[in-house]
C-alpha positions as CSV (number, residue, x, y, z in Angstrom):
1,X,90.5,138.2,70.8
2,X,89.4,140.7,69.2
3,X,89.7,140.9,65.0
4,X,91.1,144.0,63.3
5,X,90.1,144.3,60.3
6,X,92.1,146.3,57.7
7,X,90.2,148.2,54.7
8,X,92.6,149.7,51.9
9,X,93.4,152.6,50.7
10,X,91.3,154.1,47.6
11,X,93.6,155.3,45.2
12,X,95.1,158.6,44.3
13,X,93.7,158.0,41.3
14,X,90.4,158.4,42.9
15,X,90.4,161.3,45.8
16,X,92.5,163.4,42.6
17,X,88.9,161.6,40.9
18,X,86.8,163.4,43.8
19,X,88.9,166.6,44.4
20,X,89.2,167.5,40.2
21,X,84.8,167.0,40.9
22,X,84.5,169.2,43.9
23,X,85.8,172.2,42.8
24,X,84.5,172.2,39.5
25,X,81.5,171.9,40.7
26,X,82.1,174.6,43.1
27,X,83.2,176.6,39.9
28,X,80.0,175.9,38.7
29,X,78.6,177.1,41.7
30,X,80.8,180.0,41.8
31,X,80.0,181.3,37.7
32,X,76.3,181.0,37.5
33,X,74.1,184.1,36.4
34,X,73.5,186.0,39.9
35,X,69.9,186.0,39.9
36,X,67.1,188.0,41.5
37,X,63.9,186.6,43.7
38,X,60.8,187.8,43.4
39,X,57.5,187.3,45.6
40,X,54.7,187.5,43.7
41,X,51.2,187.4,46.1
42,X,49.6,185.8,43.6
43,X,52.1,184.0,41.1
44,X,54.8,182.4,43.4
45,X,58.6,183.7,43.2
46,X,59.4,184.8,40.6
47,X,63.6,184.1,39.3
48,X,65.5,187.2,36.8
49,X,68.5,186.2,35.3
50,X,70.2,189.7,36.5
51,X,72.4,189.3,33.3
52,X,69.7,189.1,31.4
53,X,67.1,190.7,32.9
54,X,64.7,188.7,31.8
55,X,62.4,186.6,33.9
56,X,64.1,183.3,33.8
57,X,61.3,180.8,35.8
58,X,58.5,181.1,38.2
59,X,58.8,179.3,41.7
60,X,55.1,178.2,42.1
61,X,54.0,178.9,45.7
62,X,51.3,181.3,44.0
63,X,48.8,180.8,46.7
64,X,49.8,180.6,49.3
65,X,50.5,184.6,49.4
66,X,54.1,184.9,49.3
67,X,56.1,188.3,50.6
68,X,58.4,188.6,52.8
69,X,62.0,186.9,51.7
70,X,65.6,186.5,52.2
71,X,67.7,183.8,51.9
72,X,70.6,181.5,53.8
73,X,74.2,183.0,53.6
74,X,75.5,180.3,50.5
75,X,72.2,180.6,48.2
76,X,70.8,177.2,48.3
77,X,68.1,177.8,50.2
78,X,65.0,180.8,50.0
79,X,62.9,181.9,52.8
80,X,59.3,183.6,52.1
81,X,56.7,184.3,54.6
82,X,53.8,183.2,53.2
83,X,50.0,185.4,54.4
84,X,47.6,182.8,53.4
85,X,49.1,179.9,55.3
86,X,50.4,181.1,57.8
87,X,54.5,180.1,56.9
88,X,57.9,180.1,56.0
89,X,58.2,177.9,53.4
90,X,62.2,176.9,52.7
91,X,62.4,176.2,48.8
92,X,66.3,174.5,47.5
93,X,67.2,177.5,44.5
94,X,68.7,174.2,42.6
95,X,65.4,172.7,42.7
96,X,62.9,175.2,43.3
97,X,60.3,173.2,45.1
98,X,59.5,173.2,48.7
99,X,61.5,171.7,51.1
100,X,60.7,172.3,54.3
101,X,57.5,174.3,55.6
102,X,57.5,176.0,59.7
103,X,54.6,177.2,61.0
104,X,54.2,180.8,62.3
105,X,51.3,182.8,63.4
106,X,49.3,184.9,61.7
107,X,50.2,187.3,58.9
108,X,53.7,186.3,58.0
109,X,55.1,189.4,57.2
110,X,58.5,189.9,57.3
111,X,62.2,187.8,56.8
112,X,65.5,188.4,58.3
113,X,68.5,186.0,58.1
114,X,70.9,186.8,60.6
115,X,73.5,184.2,61.8
116,X,72.8,181.5,61.5
117,X,68.6,182.1,62.0
118,X,65.6,183.4,60.4
119,X,62.9,186.1,61.6
120,X,59.5,186.3,61.1
121,X,57.2,189.1,61.8
122,X,53.5,188.0,62.2
123,X,50.1,189.9,62.9
124,X,48.2,187.1,65.8
125,X,45.2,189.7,65.4
126,X,45.0,190.3,62.1
127,X,43.6,188.2,59.5
128,X,45.0,186.4,55.9
129,X,42.5,187.6,53.2
130,X,43.1,186.2,49.7
131,X,45.9,187.8,48.3
132,X,46.7,191.3,47.5
133,X,43.6,192.0,50.1
134,X,44.2,195.0,52.8
135,X,43.8,193.0,56.6
136,X,41.5,194.3,58.7
137,X,42.8,198.4,59.8
138,X,45.8,198.3,57.9
139,X,45.9,201.4,55.2
140,X,47.1,200.7,51.6
141,X,50.4,202.4,50.2
142,X,48.2,204.0,46.9
143,X,45.1,204.8,49.7
144,X,43.8,208.8,49.4
145,X,43.2,210.3,52.3
146,X,45.1,210.3,55.7
147,X,46.4,205.7,55.9
148,X,46.1,204.7,60.3
149,X,42.8,208.2,61.0
150,X,39.9,205.0,62.5
151,X,43.2,202.1,62.9
152,X,41.9,200.5,66.5
153,X,45.6,199.1,66.7
154,X,45.9,199.9,70.7
155,X,42.7,198.1,70.6
156,X,44.0,194.5,68.6
157,X,47.0,191.9,70.3
158,X,50.0,193.3,69.7
159,X,52.5,191.1,66.3
160,X,55.5,189.0,67.4
161,X,58.0,187.4,65.9
162,X,59.1,184.6,65.6
163,X,62.8,183.6,65.6
164,X,64.1,180.1,63.6
165,X,66.6,178.2,64.5
166,X,67.8,177.8,60.8
167,X,69.7,174.6,61.6
168,X,66.6,172.0,62.4
169,X,64.1,175.1,60.7
170,X,62.3,175.5,64.9
171,X,61.4,178.3,66.2
172,X,63.4,179.0,69.6
173,X,61.1,181.4,70.9
174,X,58.8,184.3,69.2
175,X,59.2,188.3,70.8
176,X,56.7,190.4,72.0
177,X,56.3,193.6,69.4
178,X,54.5,196.8,69.3
179,X,52.2,196.4,66.7
180,X,52.2,196.3,62.8
181,X,55.8,195.4,63.2
182,X,57.2,195.7,59.4
183,X,61.1,196.2,60.0
184,X,64.0,194.6,60.6
185,X,67.9,195.8,60.9
186,X,70.2,194.2,63.0
187,X,73.7,196.2,64.8
188,X,76.3,196.4,63.4
189,X,78.1,193.6,65.8
190,X,74.1,191.8,65.1
191,X,73.9,191.5,68.8
192,X,71.0,193.7,68.5
193,X,67.5,194.2,66.4
194,X,65.9,196.7,65.9
195,X,61.8,196.8,64.5
196,X,59.4,199.4,63.9
197,X,55.6,199.0,64.7
198,X,53.8,200.9,62.7
199,X,50.8,200.4,63.8
200,X,51.9,202.4,67.9
201,X,54.3,204.8,66.4
202,X,57.7,203.1,67.8
203,X,61.1,201.3,67.0
204,X,61.0,198.3,69.8
205,X,65.1,197.3,70.9
206,X,66.5,193.1,71.5
207,X,69.1,191.3,72.5
208,X,68.7,189.5,68.8
209,X,69.8,185.9,69.9
210,X,67.9,185.7,72.5
211,X,64.3,188.4,72.7
212,X,65.5,189.9,76.2
213,X,63.7,193.3,75.4
214,X,66.2,196.5,75.7
215,X,64.0,200.4,75.2
216,X,61.5,201.7,73.3
217,X,61.3,204.1,71.0
218,X,58.8,206.6,70.5
219,X,58.4,208.4,67.5
220,X,56.1,211.0,65.7
221,X,52.8,210.2,66.7
222,X,51.2,208.6,62.9
223,X,54.3,208.3,61.1
224,X,53.2,204.5,60.8
225,X,57.2,203.9,60.7
226,X,57.5,201.0,58.5
227,X,61.6,200.8,56.8
228,X,64.9,200.7,58.9
229,X,68.5,200.9,58.0
230,X,71.5,201.3,59.7
231,X,73.9,203.8,57.8
232,X,77.6,201.9,56.1
233,X,79.1,203.8,58.8
234,X,77.5,202.6,61.9
235,X,76.4,206.0,63.2
236,X,72.8,206.2,61.6
237,X,69.3,204.3,61.8
238,X,66.4,205.8,58.7
239,X,63.3,204.3,60.2
240,X,60.9,205.9,56.8
241,X,56.8,207.3,58.1
242,X,54.9,206.7,55.1
243,X,51.9,208.2,57.1
244,X,53.9,212.2,57.8
245,X,55.5,211.5,54.6
246,X,59.0,212.2,55.9
247,X,62.5,210.1,57.0
248,X,63.8,210.2,60.6
249,X,67.6,209.8,61.3
250,X,68.3,208.0,64.5
251,X,71.9,207.4,66.5
252,X,72.8,204.7,66.6
253,X,74.6,205.0,70.1
254,X,72.2,207.1,71.8
255,X,68.9,206.1,69.6
256,X,67.7,209.8,69.7
257,X,65.8,211.6,66.5
258,X,69.1,213.6,64.9
259,X,67.7,215.3,61.8
260,X,63.3,214.8,60.1
261,X,63.9,214.4,56.7
262,X,60.8,215.8,53.9
263,X,60.0,212.7,51.5
264,X,57.1,212.5,49.3
265,X,54.1,210.6,49.7
266,X,54.6,207.1,51.3
267,X,58.2,205.5,52.0
268,X,58.4,202.5,53.1
269,X,61.6,200.3,52.2
270,X,65.3,202.5,52.2
271,X,68.5,201.3,52.1
272,X,72.0,203.2,51.2
273,X,73.4,202.2,48.0
274,X,77.3,199.5,47.7
275,X,79.6,202.7,48.3
276,X,77.0,204.8,51.2
277,X,77.5,207.7,49.2
278,X,73.5,207.4,48.9
279,X,70.5,207.3,50.5
280,X,67.2,205.7,48.2
281,X,64.1,205.2,49.7
282,X,61.0,203.6,47.4
283,X,57.7,207.1,48.0
284,X,54.9,204.3,47.1
285,X,52.2,206.4,47.3
286,X,54.5,209.7,44.6
287,X,55.5,206.3,42.0
288,X,59.1,207.6,42.9
289,X,62.1,206.4,44.2
290,X,63.8,209.4,45.8
291,X,67.6,209.7,45.8
292,X,69.6,211.6,49.0
293,X,72.6,212.4,50.2
294,X,74.3,209.1,52.1
295,X,75.6,212.0,54.2
296,X,73.3,214.8,54.7
297,X,70.7,213.7,53.5
298,X,70.1,216.7,50.9
299,X,67.1,215.0,47.7
300,X,69.0,214.5,45.2
301,X,66.9,213.6,42.4
302,X,63.2,211.1,41.8
303,X,63.1,208.2,39.9
304,X,59.7,207.6,37.9
305,X,58.7,204.4,38.5
306,X,55.8,201.6,38.6
307,X,52.7,202.3,41.8
308,X,52.6,200.4,44.4
309,X,56.5,199.9,44.5
310,X,57.4,198.5,48.3
311,X,60.6,196.8,47.8
312,X,63.9,197.6,46.4
313,X,67.6,196.1,45.3
314,X,70.7,196.6,43.9
315,X,73.0,194.4,41.2
316,X,75.0,192.4,43.1
317,X,77.5,194.5,41.2
318,X,76.0,197.6,42.4
319,X,74.9,199.1,38.5
320,X,71.2,199.2,38.6
321,X,68.5,199.3,41.1
322,X,65.5,196.5,40.3
323,X,61.8,197.7,42.1
324,X,59.1,195.9,42.5
325,X,56.2,197.6,41.8
326,X,53.2,196.3,42.9
327,X,50.3,197.8,41.7
328,X,52.2,197.5,38.3
329,X,53.1,193.9,38.5
330,X,56.6,194.3,37.8
331,X,59.5,194.7,38.8
332,X,61.7,198.3,37.3
333,X,65.3,197.9,36.8
334,X,67.1,201.9,36.9
335,X,70.5,202.8,35.9
336,X,72.0,203.1,39.6
337,X,74.5,205.4,38.6
338,X,72.3,207.8,36.0
339,X,68.7,207.2,37.8
340,X,67.8,206.7,33.3
341,X,65.6,203.9,33.8
342,X,66.4,200.1,31.4
343,X,63.2,198.2,31.3
344,X,60.4,196.2,33.2
345,X,60.2,192.9,33.8
346,X,56.4,191.7,33.7
347,X,54.3,188.6,35.1
348,X,54.8,189.5,37.8
349,X,51.6,189.5,40.0
350,X,50.7,192.2,43.1
351,X,55.4,191.8,43.1
352,X,56.0,191.9,47.0
353,X,59.8,192.0,47.9
354,X,63.5,191.1,46.1
355,X,66.6,190.6,47.6
356,X,70.1,188.7,45.1
357,X,72.5,186.7,44.8
358,X,75.3,186.4,45.6
359,X,73.6,188.8,48.3
360,X,73.6,192.9,47.3
361,X,72.5,195.8,49.3
362,X,68.9,196.9,49.0
363,X,66.0,197.6,51.7
364,X,64.9,194.0,53.1
365,X,68.8,193.1,52.3
366,X,71.7,194.7,54.0
367,X,74.6,193.8,55.3
């Protein structure tokens, strides 16, 4: 005869206490100070308390050569591409410990998270080199003259994009791209992925989940496209051309170039401000962040910053702009409305990229 065991119901008080604990923990997480995470190729990942604008701590992954980074939806995991170990480190943001490593391939660089998947660019044909080294054939953003003049990109294997399922941290597929893939952006519905290919002056377009190619957009020869961002209204993509010191505006439906705008030297990181009224561009070789009208793309202002400033992020409240300046070993903090300098946060040697939690717009993240 089958025995039926009846377990006593937990006391109402225990259930109430459990619920109270969960609610308290959730409230504490929501009330935590906003943070910025900055990859430093020599020191690890710097954690900046945004309320105090101070470097609160550093996650010690420095020997790995961390560069690209992104966060999961709830900010509990930070994903960092490491050029010296050829992997993606998954960091518990509460403890600063690496809890998972995902093997990627040579020279992983740019990381984006979308709809439960991580997208990581890497270059099978590149040599990683020590922290701060310039890979063969790849121009430094502060080099003189015209970068890329003697590149032999066409003779190298193309770059690839690893797509990682964040439920089990496995690479589910790798997508063959162009040469020296740089920026990653998504269509408004998240179904399409666009990447800039610095080495062959193209933008490649794929189905985001399957990696199936849709089309390739050829841009100006010798331009070396790097940053890419979708406009808040979903109508345009803006792409920076580092070597030609220009940005191009691409129709999001036809993929035709509809406008070309001059910039200062060496534009890379690009992002629209939180309300979409302004477009910001990091012109690294001229050591400025440029501000343009977010609709007409007319030039508005130039804001002096440090050396090799590639990436930046707005604070979650949109009031400040935080710019990672690699050759200045610092993050420059600017007022996002008046463009006046506020302070510099140092001790971040070869600062590369920056993102925040709660998540905000910037040259790496977009919403």
